[in-house]
C-alpha positions as CSV (number, residue, x, y, z in Angstrom):
1,M,0.0,0.0,0.0
2,W,1.3,3.4,-1.0
3,N,-0.6,6.5,0.2
4,G,-3.6,4.2,0.6
5,V,-3.3,2.8,-2.9
6,P,-2.1,-0.8,-3.7
7,V,0.9,-0.7,-6.0
8,W,3.4,-3.0,-7.6
9,A,7.0,-3.0,-6.2
10,V,9.6,-3.2,-9.0
11,S,12.8,-4.7,-7.5
12,R,14.9,-6.5,-10.1
13,Y,17.6,-4.5,-11.8
14,D,16.5,-5.2,-15.4
15,D,12.8,-4.6,-14.5
16,I,13.7,-1.2,-12.9
17,K,15.5,-0.1,-16.1
18,F,12.6,-1.2,-18.2
19,A,10.0,0.6,-16.0
20,L,12.0,3.8,-16.0
21,T,12.4,3.9,-19.8
22,D,9.2,2.3,-21.3
23,P,6.9,5.1,-22.7
24,R,3.8,3.1,-21.5
25,I,4.9,3.9,-17.9
26,S,4.2,7.4,-16.8
27,A,5.9,9.7,-14.2
28,D,2.7,11.8,-13.9
29,T,1.6,10.5,-10.5
30,L,0.6,13.7,-8.8
31,G,-2.8,13.3,-7.2
32,K,-2.9,9.7,-8.3
33,L,-0.3,8.0,-6.1
34,Q,0.7,10.9,-3.9
35,P,-1.1,13.9,-2.4
36,G,-1.1,17.0,-4.5
37,F,-1.5,20.6,-3.2
38,P,-4.9,21.5,-1.7
39,D,-7.4,23.0,-4.1
40,G,-5.9,26.0,-5.8
41,A,-3.6,27.2,-8.6
42,E,-0.7,25.1,-7.4
43,S,-2.5,21.8,-8.2
44,T,-1.8,22.4,-11.9
45,I,1.8,23.6,-11.6
46,P,4.2,21.5,-13.8
47,I,6.8,19.8,-11.6
48,F,9.3,18.2,-14.0
49,P,10.0,14.9,-12.1
50,R,6.3,14.2,-12.3
51,M,5.9,14.9,-16.0
52,D,6.6,12.8,-19.1
53,D,8.6,13.9,-22.2
54,P,8.6,16.0,-24.2
55,E,7.3,18.5,-21.5
56,H,9.5,17.0,-18.8
57,N,12.6,17.5,-21.0
58,R,11.6,21.0,-21.9
59,I,11.4,22.2,-18.3
60,R,14.4,20.2,-17.2
61,R,16.6,21.8,-19.9
62,L,15.8,25.2,-18.5
63,L,17.4,24.2,-15.2
64,T,20.2,21.9,-16.4
65,K,22.8,24.7,-17.0
66,D,23.4,25.0,-13.2
67,F,24.2,21.3,-12.8
68,T,26.7,20.7,-15.6
69,V,30.1,19.1,-15.0
70,K,31.7,22.4,-15.9
71,R,29.6,24.4,-13.5
72,V,30.2,21.9,-10.6
73,Q,33.9,21.7,-11.3
74,G,34.0,25.4,-10.9
75,M,32.2,25.1,-7.5
76,R,34.7,22.5,-6.1
77,P,37.0,25.0,-4.5
78,Q,34.0,26.7,-2.9
79,I,32.7,23.4,-1.6
80,Q,36.1,22.5,-0.2
81,K,36.2,25.8,1.6
82,M,32.8,25.2,3.1
83,V,33.7,21.7,4.2
84,D,36.9,22.9,5.8
85,E,35.1,25.7,7.7
86,F,32.4,23.4,9.1
87,L,35.1,20.9,10.2
88,D,37.1,23.8,11.8
89,D,34.0,24.7,13.8
90,M,33.4,21.1,14.8
91,I,36.9,20.5,15.9
92,K,37.1,23.8,17.7
93,K,34.0,23.0,19.7
94,G,35.4,19.6,20.5
95,P,33.7,16.3,21.1
96,P,31.0,15.1,21.3
97,A,29.5,16.3,18.1
98,D,26.6,15.2,15.9
99,V,27.8,14.4,12.3
100,V,24.3,15.2,11.0
101,R,23.8,18.5,12.7
102,D,27.3,19.8,12.6
103,F,28.5,18.6,9.2
104,A,26.5,16.4,6.9
105,L,23.4,18.6,6.8
106,P,24.9,22.1,6.8
107,V,27.4,21.3,4.0
108,P,24.8,20.4,1.2
109,S,22.3,22.9,2.6
110,L,24.8,25.7,2.1
111,V,25.8,24.4,-1.3
112,V,22.3,24.2,-2.6
113,S,21.4,27.6,-1.1
114,I,24.3,29.2,-3.0
115,L,23.4,27.4,-6.2
116,L,19.8,28.5,-6.0
117,G,20.4,31.9,-4.6
118,V,18.5,31.2,-1.3
119,P,19.8,33.0,1.8
120,Y,21.5,30.5,4.0
121,Q,20.0,32.1,7.1
122,D,16.7,30.5,6.0
123,H,18.1,27.0,5.9
124,Q,16.4,25.9,9.2
125,F,13.0,26.9,7.7
126,F,13.4,24.8,4.6
127,Q,15.0,21.9,6.5
128,K,12.1,21.8,8.9
129,H,9.4,21.8,6.2
130,S,11.4,19.4,3.9
131,Q,11.5,16.8,6.7
132,V,7.7,16.9,6.9
133,V,7.3,16.6,3.1
134,L,9.6,13.6,3.0
135,N,8.0,11.9,6.1
136,M,6.0,9.0,4.8
137,E,3.9,8.9,8.0
138,A,3.0,12.6,8.0
139,S,-0.7,13.4,7.7
140,A,-2.0,14.7,4.4
141,E,-2.7,18.0,6.1
142,D,0.8,18.4,7.5
143,H,2.3,17.3,4.1
144,A,0.2,19.9,2.3
145,N,0.9,22.7,4.8
146,A,4.7,22.1,4.6
147,S,4.6,22.0,0.8
148,I,2.6,25.3,0.7
149,A,5.1,26.9,3.2
150,L,8.0,26.0,1.0
151,F,6.2,27.1,-2.2
152,G,5.3,30.4,-0.7
153,F,8.9,31.0,0.5
154,L,10.4,30.4,-2.9
155,Y,7.6,32.3,-4.7
156,E,8.3,35.4,-2.6
157,L,12.1,35.0,-3.1
158,I,11.6,34.9,-6.9
159,G,9.8,38.2,-6.6
160,K,12.9,39.7,-4.9
161,K,15.1,38.3,-7.7
162,E,13.0,40.2,-10.2
163,H,14.3,43.5,-8.9
164,E,17.6,42.3,-7.3
165,P,19.1,39.9,-9.9
166,D,22.2,37.8,-9.2
167,D,23.9,34.9,-11.1
168,A,22.3,32.0,-9.1
169,L,19.6,29.6,-10.5
170,L,16.4,31.3,-9.4
171,S,17.5,34.7,-10.8
172,R,18.9,33.2,-14.0
173,V,15.9,31.1,-14.8
174,F,13.5,34.0,-14.0
175,H,15.2,36.5,-16.3
176,E,16.0,34.0,-19.1
177,H,12.8,31.9,-19.1
178,V,10.0,33.4,-17.0
179,V,10.1,36.9,-18.4
180,N,9.7,35.6,-21.9
181,G,6.9,33.2,-21.0
182,E,8.7,29.9,-21.4
183,L,8.0,29.1,-17.7
184,S,5.6,30.5,-15.2
185,R,6.7,32.1,-11.9
186,E,4.6,29.4,-10.1
187,A,6.4,26.6,-12.0
188,L,9.8,28.0,-11.2
189,A,8.9,28.2,-7.5
190,A,7.5,24.6,-7.4
191,N,10.4,23.1,-9.2
192,S,12.8,25.0,-7.0
193,V,11.2,23.5,-3.9
194,L,12.1,20.1,-5.3
195,L,15.7,21.1,-6.0
196,L,16.0,22.6,-2.6
197,Q,14.7,19.4,-0.9
198,A,16.7,17.0,-3.0
199,G,19.8,19.1,-2.8
200,H,20.3,18.8,0.9
201,E,18.3,15.7,2.1
202,T,19.8,13.1,-0.1
203,T,23.5,14.3,0.1
204,A,23.3,14.9,3.8
205,N,22.1,11.3,4.5
206,M,24.7,9.9,2.1
207,I,27.5,11.7,3.9
208,T,26.2,10.4,7.3
209,L,25.6,6.8,6.3
210,S,28.9,6.6,4.4
211,T,30.7,7.8,7.5
212,L,28.8,5.3,9.6
213,Y,29.5,2.4,7.3
214,L,33.2,3.2,7.1
215,L,33.5,3.5,10.9
216,Q,32.4,-0.1,11.1
217,H,34.9,-1.1,8.4
218,P,38.2,0.5,9.3
219,D,40.2,-1.2,6.5
220,Q,37.9,0.5,3.9
221,L,38.0,3.7,5.8
222,A,41.8,3.7,5.8
223,R,41.9,3.3,2.0
224,I,39.8,6.5,1.5
225,R,41.5,8.5,4.3
226,D,45.1,7.7,3.3
227,T,44.9,7.7,-0.5
228,E,46.3,10.6,-2.6
229,D,44.7,9.2,-5.7
230,P,41.4,10.9,-6.5
231,A,40.4,8.0,-8.7
232,V,40.3,5.8,-5.6
233,V,38.0,8.3,-3.8
234,T,35.8,8.4,-6.9
235,K,35.4,4.6,-7.0
236,A,34.8,4.5,-3.3
237,I,32.0,7.1,-3.5
238,E,30.4,5.2,-6.4
239,E,30.4,2.0,-4.4
240,L,29.0,3.8,-1.3
241,L,26.2,5.2,-3.5
242,R,25.4,1.8,-4.9
243,Y,25.7,-0.1,-1.6
244,L,23.7,2.4,0.5
245,T,21.2,3.8,-2.0
246,V,19.4,6.2,0.3
247,V,16.4,7.0,-2.0
248,T,14.1,4.3,-0.9
249,S,10.5,5.1,-2.0
250,L,10.4,8.4,-3.9
251,V,10.6,7.0,-7.4
252,E,7.0,6.1,-8.3
253,R,5.3,5.5,-11.6
254,I,1.8,4.7,-13.0
255,A,1.0,2.5,-16.0
256,A,-0.5,4.6,-18.8
257,E,-1.6,1.4,-20.5
258,D,-1.4,-2.3,-19.9
259,V,2.2,-3.4,-19.8
260,E,4.1,-6.6,-18.8
261,I,7.1,-6.1,-16.5
262,G,9.2,-9.2,-15.6
263,G,6.4,-11.5,-16.7
264,Q,3.7,-9.7,-14.6
265,L,0.9,-7.9,-16.3
266,V,0.4,-4.4,-14.9
267,R,-3.0,-2.9,-15.8
268,A,-3.4,0.7,-17.0
269,G,-3.8,3.0,-14.0
270,E,-2.0,0.7,-11.6
271,G,0.9,2.2,-9.6
272,L,4.6,1.2,-9.3
273,I,7.1,1.8,-6.6
274,I,10.7,1.5,-8.0
275,N,12.9,-0.2,-5.4
276,L,16.3,1.3,-6.2
277,P,18.1,-0.3,-3.2
278,A,17.0,-3.8,-4.3
279,G,18.1,-3.1,-7.9
280,N,21.5,-2.2,-6.8
281,R,21.8,-5.4,-4.8
282,D,20.5,-7.6,-7.6
283,S,22.9,-10.5,-8.3
284,A,21.8,-10.3,-12.0
285,F,23.5,-6.8,-12.0
286,L,26.6,-7.6,-9.9
287,A,28.1,-10.8,-8.5
288,D,28.3,-10.7,-4.7
289,A,26.2,-7.6,-4.8
290,D,25.6,-7.6,-1.0
291,S,29.4,-7.0,-0.3
292,F,31.1,-3.7,-0.4
293,D,34.1,-3.6,-2.8
294,I,35.8,-0.3,-3.7
295,D,37.6,-2.0,-6.6
296,R,34.5,-3.4,-8.4
297,N,33.1,-2.1,-11.6
298,N,29.6,-0.9,-10.6
299,A,29.0,1.2,-13.7
300,G,25.2,1.3,-14.3
301,H,24.1,1.4,-10.7
302,V,20.7,3.1,-10.2
303,A,21.3,5.1,-7.1
304,F,20.4,8.2,-9.1
305,G,17.6,6.5,-11.0
306,Y,17.8,5.7,-14.7
307,G,16.7,7.0,-18.0
308,T,15.4,10.5,-18.9
309,H,14.4,11.2,-15.2
310,Q,17.9,10.4,-13.8
311,C,18.7,12.8,-11.0
312,I,19.5,16.3,-12.3
313,G,21.9,17.0,-9.4
314,Q,24.0,13.8,-9.6
315,V,27.2,15.6,-10.6
316,L,26.9,18.0,-7.7
317,A,26.1,15.2,-5.3
318,R,29.1,13.3,-6.4
319,A,31.4,16.3,-6.0
320,E,30.1,17.0,-2.5
321,L,30.6,13.4,-1.4
322,E,34.1,13.2,-2.9
323,I,35.1,16.3,-1.0
324,A,33.2,15.9,2.3
325,V,33.7,12.2,3.2
326,P,37.5,12.1,2.8
327,A,37.9,15.5,4.5
328,L,36.0,14.3,7.6
329,L,38.1,11.2,7.9
330,R,41.4,13.0,7.4
331,R,40.7,16.0,9.6
332,I,39.5,13.8,12.5
333,P,41.5,10.5,12.3
334,G,40.3,9.3,15.7
335,L,36.6,9.7,14.8
336,R,34.3,7.1,16.4
337,L,30.7,6.7,17.5
338,A,29.9,8.2,20.9
339,V,27.0,5.9,21.4
340,P,26.4,2.1,20.8
341,L,25.6,1.4,17.2
342,E,22.2,-0.1,18.2
343,D,21.2,3.2,19.8
344,L,21.1,5.1,16.6
345,Q,17.6,6.1,15.4
346,Y,17.2,5.3,11.7
347,R,15.0,7.2,9.2
348,G,12.8,4.3,8.3
349,D,9.8,6.6,8.1
350,M,11.3,8.9,5.5
351,G,11.6,8.7,1.7
352,V,15.4,9.3,2.1
353,F,17.0,6.8,4.4
354,G,19.6,7.7,7.0
355,V,19.9,8.4,10.7
356,H,18.3,11.2,12.6
357,A,21.5,11.9,14.6
358,M,25.0,10.4,14.7
359,P,26.8,11.4,17.9
360,V,30.6,11.0,17.5
361,T,33.7,11.6,19.6
362,W,37.5,11.5,18.9
């Protein structure tokens, strides 16, 4: 059951790739498999992850410029500086610390704030409401109220960018595409809410879970901490992305017509939940897929989804992880959990998996 609707779970690697690319399977699930906005103009706002091509691709292209390899490469020194400053503060305060609160959450929050042009002093506001939106057990009313609060915040901010332009995403897209009518102001606000949420929730939980896993496997930790070869770090992050796969239930689809998936007939109108973690652990994709191996070739993993809807921010997420995880391990070589492993509270009720807090000492 998903939002009160019975759905199919798609868990095999090949079935996942099929479901995410077959044109008979639609991403337009808003109001069908998930709650939309309450009655009002927002209910018809085009949100690109919940649209099909060609309209999905048209809107996505308006945003892509800010997530290219070239743009992210140019941000790497700035990301490194942020990481170092948060670690400076964490070390200066001394143990114990909370990896989530003091490092893993503020780093991507600040990065995505800068990229979008959102004042960082508002980060607690959007973190608070994002957690409600992503909480699978939140009531429909709380979910709607949090979504409206975030939408209103971004809509108001776009109004300020109209008269005080800068070179960040909100201002750029407004002046390049809203002014000429390619995109509505409401659509920019709604899509920016998604970028804001995805830009800090997913990466923050990957930083935390990656660190937690490595603390339990000191030999793997040492390889990342001690290497001077960026290729080793890149391979380690890819394996952590595959092995941990924090996006657990946010990729949903609906059959636009009858279609057979993995030998099972799915009728038109029936819903699908794409089980990315299971796909990445499928033995048909990788031999010994339940083991962690930095040296394996895991090309084709689906941690960022697959096909035309693959995560728009994956280049940025990789850069943040490649900078943040090694930096934390190198700057605090004696890092260890400050509580028993079994005392950690996991985010099993959230669409992005992780831990709510991770107390550490050194």
